N, C-alpha and C positions, 0 to 999 in steps of 0.2 A: 188909468192904470196906477196912478199913487196912492189913489185911494184906495185900490185892489191890495195893495201892497202893505198899509198901513193896516185895514181889516185883519188880512192873514198874520200879519203882527203881533196883534193885539189879541187874537186867538192861541197863535201859535206858542207864544211864548211863555204866558202863565201854563203850560200844558209843559215844557220843558224842563223850566223853574221847578216844579214840582215833582216832576219825575227825577229829578238830583235831588231835592230836600228827602225824598222819604228812603230815596235809593232802593237796596233790595233788589226783588223780586218785581217792583214797579219799574226801578229803572231799568233791568233787564229785559222784561217786556219790551220796554220803549225801545230800547236799541236792537232787540232781537225784530220789531217793525220797522224801523230804521234803516236796518241793513238788508231786510229781504225786499222791502220797496225799491232801495238801490238798485238793488241786484235784478229786480225787475225792469227798472228802469234801461238798466245798463244791456242786459240780454235782448229786449225792446228795441234800442238801436242796434245793436248786432244782426238784430233779423232786417231789421230795415235795411241792411246793406248786403241780405242776403248769406248773413252768416249765419248756422245754425250750431251755437253753442249749447250743449247739454243744458236746459233750465234747471231739472229736479235736482242734478249733482251740485248745480253752483249754489242752490238755494239751502240747499241740506248741508253743505259745505261749510258755508258762511255762516250759518245759524249754529252748526257746532262748534265753531271756535270761539262765538259770544259765550257759549253755555260750558266750556272746560274752562274759559277765565272765568266766567261768576262762580263754577265751582272751584275755583283755586287749584285747578289741575294743569298747572302749565308746561310739563312734561310731555303732556299730551299735544301740545299744537304741531311739535315737529313731526309726528308720526301722524298727526291728521292730516297734514299738508301733504306729507308723501304718500299718504293713503288717496287721498284726492287726485294727486298728479297720476298714479297709478290705474285706479278707475277710469278718468279722463281720454286717458291716452289706451287701454282698452277700448275704451268707447270707440274713438276713431280707429283703433286697427281692426275691431270686427264688424264695423259699419261704413267701411270707407264709401259708398256712395252714397251716404248719409250725414255722415259726420267726416270732418277733416281733420287733419292734427293742429291746421290754424284756427278750426273752431274750438278745440280742447286746450289749445294753450293762451286762448284768449279769456276761454272761461275762467281758467287757473289763475288769471291777470286778475279778473272780476272779483273772484272770492279774497286774492289777498290784497286789493286796493280797497274793497270795503269792509267785509268781515275781518282782515288783519287789522287795518289798519283805526276801522270805528270801533275795534276790540279795545284801543287806549284809550278810549272816554271810559271805558267798563273799567281799565288798568287805575286809571287817572282818581276816579271815583273810590276804590278800594284803598289809596293810600291813606297813612294817618292824616287827617285833614283834607281826606280827599274832595267831601262836602266843597270846601273853601276853594278849593284848589281847581275844580272844575266850574265851578261859579265866575272865577278869575277869567279863565279860557274864555268864557261864554259872551261876557262882558267885553273882554280884550274883542275879540270878531265882532260881535254886533258892532261896537261904536266904531270900530276899523272899518266894516263895510258900509254901514251906516253915510261916516263921513267922505268916504272914500267917493260913493254913489254921488251925493249929493253934490260937493265940490267939484267932481268928475264933472255932472251934468252942467253945471252953472259957470264953469271957469276952465274945464279942461280944453286944451290945446293942443299940446304935442301929444303922440298916439307913442300908446304905452305897449310894446308887443302886439304889434297891428296884425303880421299875418295869423296869431293865436286870435286874440281876442281884438277886433276894430275898436271897440269903443271906452277900452281901458285907457286913461289918460294920466301922464308923470306926475299932474296938478293932483289926479285925487289919489293916485298910489301917495304920494308923499303926505297928505293931508291924512289918509287912513294913518300911516305910520305916526306922524306927528302928533295924531292925535290920542289916540294910545298912550304914546310914552309921556305925553303932559299930563294925564289923566292918571296914571301909575304913579307919576314923579310926584305930583302935588298932593294924593292922598296920605302917600309918607309923610310929606311935610305938612300936613293940615292935619292927619289925624293919624298921630303917630301910634302904630302898632295896630291898626285897623287891619293892614296886609301883611302877611307873614315874610316878607322880605324889606330889606333897606332900601335907599332912595337908588345907589348903584345899580342893584338887582332888580329894582320894578322899572329900571332904563334898559337894562338888559332881557329883561322879561316881556315887556312892550315891544321891543326892537323886534325879539324871534318868533310873537304870536302874529306879529304884524308879515314881517315876511315869509313865513310860512303859511299862514291863511291865503297870500299872495298866490305862494306858489300851487297850493290847491286849488286855487280858484285855475291857475290858468293850466293843469293838469288837468282838470274837467271839461275846459274850452277846449282843449286840444284835441280831446277825445271826440267831441262835438262834431271839432271844425273838422276832423281826418274822417267824421262819420255821414259828416254834411247835415247837422240835424241842428236848430236852435235853441229848444230847449230838451231837457230832459224828458219832461211830460208835462201836464197841465194840471197837475193835483193840489199844487199851490197857487192859487190865485194870486197872479201879482208878480209872482217869484220863478212860476214855473214848475217843475220837479223837485224830488229828495235831493239828487245829485245838487241841482243849481243852488239849492237853497242852506246845503251841508257840506259842499265842497272845500269851504274855508279850512273847516274842523276836523278835517279827514285829515291833513297832514300839521296843522298845529297843536292837534291833541297829542301825538309821541314828541314832539316838541316842550309842553306843559310838562308831560308826565316824568321826561329825563332829567327834565330843569329843576322838580322839586324834589327827583329823587335824589340829584346829585348836592342840592343844597343841605336836605336833612344829613344828607353824610357826612357833611364837614363839621 
């Protein structure tokens, strides 16, 4: 299992980094692929629990969220969500024998959860110096996930949120938080100017990334737990699905976006 995780990472990480580096249409296509794979996994999980969420509507709406952000038409986001809401509930209203109101509500939740939150990865990349900010986010999340995984497997004793994710440990959680904070703080001391933050800001940034990464992980784990599935899919060998691999980024990305937005305003 470990060698599969390593091989998948060696293949996947360069693809992610390249899409961020080139930006533009390359990054937009990457995020569209990410969102649609995530929506597919989410809808498949719902279907396995006898929910009949409208597949086409959720894919289309989540993709449009990424598109309007890429085209910098932010004023269209709210109308798009309202239109999605109306279409979903109209679908339920006129197909009560096939689609319930609950199905429509779960579908809308998926659109916001995936299209809306992953959209922050686009917003972050579009900021001045957004390429650097996105790399910082990715490195922070990857260092957190790797440290938490290996320390948790080796020395994890006390369970962390056992009802949601039984394998998570307090030791792994603290290791992930500590590793990122120490890394960011050390870089500001040893390589001044390498990061666009001072030492105090680096600590706050590292803490925020790790806390929200863990919350994103727990959020996806809660969905899987309630839907009685182990992995969102098997598309990434050794890691599970897109949701399993990118769940930490889903909530960490908005934090990093607003963090640097605030820093740049000061």
